[in-house]
C-alpha positions as semicolon CSV with decimal commas, in nm:
position;residue;x (nm);y (nm);z (nm)
1;M;0,005;0,000;0,008
2;I;0,167;0,322;-0,123
3;A;0,062;0,650;0,080
4;D;-0,181;0,882;-0,108
5;D;0,046;1,157;-0,168
6;L;0,296;0,909;-0,309
7;K;0,048;0,734;-0,548
8;P;0,146;0,997;-0,857
9;L;0,536;0,849;-0,821
10;A;0,404;0,504;-0,840
11;R;0,592;0,310;-1,105
12;P;0,584;-0,105;-1,238
13;I;0,799;-0,263;-0,980
14;D;0,939;-0,486;-1,280
15;T;1,070;-0,185;-1,429
16;L;1,304;-0,157;-1,144
17;R;1,623;-0,302;-1,065
18;P;1,843;-0,317;-0,758
19;L;2,205;-0,118;-0,780
20;P;2,437;-0,387;-0,881
21;G;2,720;-0,463;-0,641
22;N;2,533;-0,274;-0,357
23;P;2,737;-0,324;-0,060
24;R;2,439;-0,251;0,197
25;K;2,317;-0,577;0,365
26;G;1,966;-0,483;0,510
27;D;1,693;-0,675;0,688
28;V;1,446;-0,720;0,408
29;E;1,191;-0,884;0,665
30;A;1,201;-0,609;0,904
31;V;1,132;-0,364;0,611
32;A;0,861;-0,581;0,482
33;R;0,701;-0,558;0,842
34;S;0,735;-0,219;0,854
35;Y;0,570;-0,178;0,487
36;D;0,311;-0,422;0,590
37;Q;0,185;-0,227;0,902
38;F;0,217;0,122;0,740
39;G;0,287;0,105;0,378
40;Q;0,529;0,281;0,180
41;R;0,587;0,645;0,316
42;K;0,884;0,752;0,127
43;P;0,985;0,688;-0,226
44;V;1,297;0,501;-0,337
45;V;1,525;0,693;-0,542
46;A;1,610;0,561;-0,922
47;T;1,829;0,639;-1,200
48;K;1,627;0,729;-1,532
49;D;1,728;0,355;-1,647
50;G;1,541;0,220;-1,342
51;T;1,859;0,139;-1,102
52;V;1,750;0,191;-0,775
53;I;2,025;0,388;-0,569
54;A;1,854;0,467;-0,272
55;G;1,591;0,199;-0,117
56;N;1,714;-0,140;-0,240
57;H;1,580;-0,328;0,055
58;Q;1,231;-0,136;0,008
59;L;1,228;-0,261;-0,347
60;A;1,299;-0,628;-0,232
61;A;1,054;-0,586;0,068
62;A;0,786;-0,468;-0,187
63;K;0,859;-0,789;-0,402
64;K;0,836;-1,003;-0,131
65;L;0,481;-0,884;-0,057
66;G;0,357;-0,895;-0,368
67;W;0,326;-0,522;-0,454
68;S;0,317;-0,472;-0,842
69;E;0,404;-0,094;-0,806
70;I;0,645;0,119;-0,587
71;A;0,696;0,503;-0,534
72;V;1,003;0,607;-0,686
73;V;1,173;0,941;-0,767
74;F;1,409;0,954;-1,047
75;V;1,714;1,164;-1,078
76;D;1,918;1,210;-1,393
77;D;2,254;1,112;-1,258
78;D;2,539;0,958;-1,430
79;E;2,687;0,630;-1,300
80;L;2,949;0,784;-1,090
81;T;2,734;1,055;-0,908
82;A;2,458;0,763;-0,890
83;K;2,697;0,524;-0,671
84;A;2,817;0,833;-0,471
85;F;2,471;0,931;-0,401
86;A;2,415;0,554;-0,293
87;L;2,705;0,517;-0,025
88;A;2,613;0,888;0,123
89;D;2,260;0,755;0,144
90;N;2,384;0,475;0,333
91;R;2,650;0,619;0,524
92;T;2,481;0,927;0,643
93;A;2,222;0,715;0,828
94;D;2,536;0,524;0,972
95;L;2,673;0,827;1,133
96;G;2,369;0,891;1,304
97;T;2,311;0,790;1,715
98;Y;2,064;0,769;1,943
99;D;1,992;0,909;2,262
100;N;1,901;0,556;2,472
101;E;1,702;0,711;2,708
102;L;1,469;0,886;2,488
103;L;1,505;0,583;2,251
104;A;1,364;0,374;2,527
105;E;1,084;0,615;2,631
106;L;0,953;0,605;2,271
107;I;0,964;0,225;2,252
108;A;0,788;0,208;2,565
109;E;0,512;0,425;2,417
110;V;0,497;0,238;2,117
111;S;0,484;-0,103;2,305
112;I;0,167;-0,088;2,421
113;D;0,025;-0,205;2,075
114;I;0,257;-0,511;2,001
115;D;0,164;-0,534;1,618
116;L;0,303;-0,169;1,571
117;L;0,601;-0,250;1,800
118;N;0,704;-0,561;1,587
119;A;0,658;-0,315;1,246
120;T;0,926;-0,092;1,407
121;G;1,236;-0,336;1,439
122;Y;1,234;-0,292;1,787
123;D;1,113;-0,548;2,067
124;M;1,075;-0,560;2,409
125;K;1,406;-0,728;2,448
126;T;1,567;-0,445;2,334
127;L;1,360;-0,213;2,581
128;E;1,453;-0,406;2,857
129;T;1,836;-0,386;2,722
130;L;1,791;0,010;2,737
131;I;1,613;0,046;3,047
132;N;1,902;-0,131;3,210
133;G;2,160;0,124;3,056
134;E;2,360;-0,198;2,870
135;E;2,436;-0,075;2,511
136;I;2,286;-0,234;2,194
137;T;2,554;-0,384;1,938
138;S;2,368;-0,574;1,722
139;Q;1,997;-0,698;1,728
140;Q;1,775;-0,967;1,546
141;L;1,436;-0,856;1,520
142;N;1,127;-0,991;1,687
143;G;1,318;-1,065;2,028
144;D;1,567;-1,330;1,882
145;S;1,848;-1,226;2,029
146;V;2,001;-0,890;2,155
147;S;2,386;-0,917;2,186
148;I;2,554;-0,706;2,450
149;T;2,932;-0,618;2,464
150;E;3,152;-0,390;2,636
151;K;3,238;-0,067;2,505
152;F;3,597;0,056;2,501
153;E;3,718;0,416;2,371
154;V;4,017;0,612;2,285
155;V;4,041;0,958;2,230
156;I;4,269;1,119;1,978
157;E;4,343;1,501;1,969
158;C;4,388;1,614;1,618
159;D;4,535;1,962;1,497
160;D;4,266;2,046;1,295
161;E;3,950;1,897;1,080
162;F;4,120;1,772;0,777
163;Q;4,356;1,554;0,992
164;Q;4,051;1,412;1,205
165;E;3,895;1,334;0,907
166;S;4,174;1,138;0,746
167;L;4,200;0,945;1,084
168;L;3,827;0,877;1,069
169;L;3,848;0,746;0,741
170;R;4,171;0,538;0,774
171;L;4,028;0,396;1,101
172;S;3,713;0,296;0,923
173;T;3,857;0,137;0,674
174;E;4,030;-0,082;0,874
175;G;3,695;-0,164;1,020
176;L;3,659;0,001;1,328
177;K;3,354;0,200;1,463
178;V;3,482;0,553;1,468
179;R;3,306;0,896;1,557
180;A;3,424;1,248;1,534
181;I;3,363;1,454;1,857
182;I;3,438;1,831;1,824
183;V;3,509;2,020;2,180
């Protein structure tokens, strides 16, 4: 079900294809649960030839649910720009963090309706973990498991923003979870 305001953007699913070599591994089941509960409320983004550069897991979820159409915004990007946008779309989401206290409050509020809670990708075990002040590092949906690990931090002082960005990039390419703090 596509939100009414997005219906003018609806296009046949079979005219779209996922981004070849998309490195993002998403939870199509979670997106499908969200779509099943809420419908599509934001469009996918595709190039004029139908290559989805943002929303590949939305496309897969819609296919899984048997939808024939999905809302799409088309852009006239060249191949390099399209790939750069795909990277930016995923990376900018990764760079966000949560205020765990506010997250716990919001999950608790929604948890009065278990069907709505299940459609969010969160569960009661996640809420319990947050209330106990433990950090969530990975989670399988629907309460299957929540992994808790200790957190170790190192603070490195940089001379300028360029040095900080270079160091963040180098460390992240080595597989480390890094974040910038400006004081």
